Structure formats: C-alpha cells, structure tokens
C-alpha positions, 0 to 999 in steps of 0.5 A, spaced: 749 366 212 753 360 211 752 354 216 746 353 221 744 360 221 741 360 214 735 355 213 731 355 207 726 349 208 722 348 214 715 344 216 711 347 221 704 345 224 698 350 224 692 350 227 687 356 226 681 358 231 674 355 233 668 360 231 664 362 237 657 360 237 651 364 236 647 367 242 640 364 243 638 370 248 631 373 248 630 380 250 627 382 257 627 389 259 622 392 264 615 393 260 618 389 255 617 382 257 617 379 251 622 383 246 623 377 242 630 374 240 636 379 240 642 374 240 648 376 237 653 372 232 659 368 234 666 371 233 670 369 227 676 364 229 683 367 228 687 365 222 694 363 221 697 368 216 704 368 212 706 375 211 712 377 207 718 381 210 723 384 206 728 385 212 728 377 213 733 373 209 732 366 212 727 361 215 732 360 222 726 363 226 721 358 224 726 352 225 725 351 232 718 354 233 714 348 229 707 349 232 703 356 231 696 356 234 691 362 233 685 364 238 678 362 238 672 366 237 668 369 242 661 367 243 655 372 241 651 375 247 644 379 248 643 386 245 645 383 238 653 383 241 657 379 236 663 375 240 670 377 239 674 375 233 680 370 235 687 373 235 690 372 228 697 369 228 702 372 223 708 368 220 713 373 218 717 370 212 723 373 207 720 375 200 721 369 195 718 364 200 714 358 197 708 356 201 706 348 200 701 344 203 704 339 208 701 333 205 700 334 197 706 338 197 702 343 192 704 350 192 699 354 195 702 361 195 709 364 193 710 370 197 713 375 192 712 382 195 714 386 202 707 386 206 704 380 202 699 376 206 696 370 205 691 366 209 694 359 210 689 356 215 683 360 216 679 360 222 672 358 223 666 362 222 662 365 227 655 362 228 649 366 227 645 368 233 637 367 234 636 374 231 637 371 224 632 366 225 626 369 227 620 370 222 613 371 221 611 364 223 617 363 228 618 369 232 621 366 238 627 362 235 630 358 241 636 356 237 642 359 234 648 356 230 655 353 233 661 356 230 665 352 225 671 348 228 678 350 227 683 347 221 689 344 222 695 341 218 702 342 216 705 347 211 712 347 208 716 353 207 721 354 202 726 360 201 728 362 194 735 366 195 735 373 192 741 375 189 744 379 183 748 373 180 747 366 181 753 361 180 751 355 176 756 349 176 757 342 178 760 340 184 768 342 185 767 348 179 770 353 184 764 357 186 765 357 193 773 359 192 770 365 187 765 367 192 771 367 198 775 371 193 771 377 191 767 378 197 767 377 205 763 371 205 767 365 208 763 358 205 766 352 206 771 350 201 774 343 200 776 338 194 770 333 194 763 334 192 757 338 195 762 341 200 756 347 199 750 344 202 746 351 203 747 357 199 752 362 201 751 370 199 756 375 198 756 382 197 761 384 192 764 391 192 765 394 185 768 401 183 765 407 186 763 404 192 758 400 188 756 393 189 752 387 187 750 380 191 753 374 189 750 367 191 754 360 191 749 355 190 750 348 192 753 344 185 748 341 180 749 334 177 745 331 171 738 329 173 738 334 179 731 336 176 728 329 178 731 331 185 738 327 184 744 330 188 741 336 192 736 336 186 730 341 187 733 344 194 738 347 189 734 349 183 729 353 186 734 358 188 736 359 181 729 362 180 731 369 183 737 371 180 738 376 175 744 373 172 747 366 171 754 365 171 756 358 169 762 356 172 766 350 168 773 348 170 779 348 165 781 341 166 774 339 164 773 333 158 768 338 154 767 345 157 761 345 151 758 339 153 758 340 161 755 347 159 749 344 155 748 339 161 747 344 166 743 348 161 739 342 160 737 341 167 735 348 168 731 348 162 727 341 165 726 344 171 723 351 169 724 353 162 723 360 164 730 360 167 733 360 160 730 367 159 736 370 164 742 373 162 748 368 162 755 368 162 761 363 162 767 363 167 772 358 165 775 356 172 782 354 174 785 357 168 792 359 171 794 352 168 793 354 161 797 358 156 795 363 151 795 358 145 791 353 149 786 358 151 785 360 143 784 353 141 779 352 147 775 358 145 774 355 138 769 350 141 766 354 147 758 356 147 756 362 144 755 366 150 760 372 153 766 368 157 772 369 161 778 365 163 779 366 171 783 363 176 780 365 183 787 362 187 791 366 182 787 372 182 787 372 175 782 376 171 778 377 177 777 384 176 775 383 169 770 378 171 767 383 176 767 388 170 763 383 165 758 382 170 757 389 172 756 391 165 751 385 164 747 387 170 746 394 168 744 392 161 
C-alpha cells in the first residue's frame, strides 16, 4: 500500500436529488364528471449515502471521482399515483472512515462497521398532491406542493488505518526499516525526516502459520496534536491499532524523555489512546554491549521493552514473540 495506491484523505462534492412535485389532477371518469382531487404525491429525491465496506482498504477509488449526484424524484400523477423515488448514490468506503463537513470540518459520522449506511446529503422530500388538501369547505383544491430542492456541498473523508500493531516514534526511529524486515512491505527508507508520508501496512508471519498486521505510520514530532509536522493526518491512524510499539533509537540523548514526549502527544490528541497496550523497542542496538544495555535499563519507562536492530536482525524473533504475547493477552 505504499506510494500512490494508498489514499487516506479525499474531499468530494455531493448533490442530492430534487423531490418531485405533487399532482393537481382531478378525477374524471365516465359517469363521474366531478370526481374530486386524486393527485398523487411527488417522489423523494435521491440521497447521497456513505456505506462501510470491509473489503476496501483505501480511498483511492474516490481520488479522481470528485462529484457525486443523486437522481431527482418523479412528479405525482392522477389516481393517487406517487412519483418514482430518485436514485440513491452509495459511496463505498473502508471501515474506519470519518466523514466531516467540508466547510466546518466537524465530524458528521464515523463508519465503524461493515454495511453501516449514513445519509450525508438527503434528497428533497416529494410534494403532497392536491388530494391532501381537500376539505368540507374546499372540495376541489387546484393546488399541490412543489418538491423540496436538492442539497449540495463538500464532504471530507478520512481513513484511520486498522492494524494489530502501530509503530510510534519520531522520524528516523527505524519504523520503516523494521517493517521491511518483518514483512513483505517495501516502504521508502532514507536517512532524513518524514521519509514515510503515508501509512504502510505489512503482514507479519508468525509461528504455526499465524500472522498479525503491522502499520508503519508517519513519524510524530512534538506539537503533532496541534497539526505540526504531519500532525493530525498521522495521529488519527493510531486510534485503530490494538497495540502500540514505541520505537526510540539507542543513540537518543534521553530514551525515557523521548518516550514521554511521544506519549504526551497521544494524550493531548486523544486521552483514550493511553488505554492501549504499549511496548518499547530500543532500535539500532547492535552498537551496544551488554554492560551499556544494563546501564540504560535503569532509566527506561516501566513498560515491557526489548533491544533490537533491524539491520543486524538482532532480537527480531524475540520482538515478534513479545508482540504476539501481548496481542493475545
């Protein structure tokens, strides 16, 4: 899913359908020259509906399809016939998609289940036919309601990646390198910040033909909860990971402090993220001897931790064991 095939943010224009007009028809049959009103109601205009689809993993299909237009409702007719309903338009999205108002940016819906349907742009209601307006004092009303007009506007769709393990760390912490080693994913890797600009997913094989999904998510920086760096575009992906693997390089000036900065950014974005299971991997540890590791362990955070090196394949199997153990608590 690396590169342009993974799209997690789109802005699309939606236009619902007009409601059909009610009919002003008067019943006229042989031997019944003054049968009274029998105008039917207009049909409802088509809705724009967002629907969850668990078979989809990206918003790529909407990247180049910016405009979505529903059908208009049909007009009512004689013999109390209701006009045809306008054709609804369904926009299929992956489970975990947030729907925002394009103007206010407020969250309208969160699609959290397969098959969940939410109307994002309702069609206009059909107008009532003249049959509804007859009374003892007005037995032949020659008027009916027009249909309600369409609605249109922009909406924003944001995808939150679903994975068993989310990699959390500053840029250049070694997240992409780890993913490339433990899975078949091929994220871009280079020695500069923000090499990863979009989430990468990798299927990690484990013992006895078992597996779990790992997400390499763009690196966090201090102030990310305010939108700095890749900011909110990064943080929303953390919400749908079962377990968070914090990654701090062994050559960091202060591993504990770096971990606390990362944790604080998650807390400021969404305090509920602190309820997730957390592990710590100290990366690039092939440069450390046992004495230095023992000294560093005195000041590590109080969560399960492991020293690893993706390049040297050091403790990678043990890391998988640790992750699997906590995923299956």
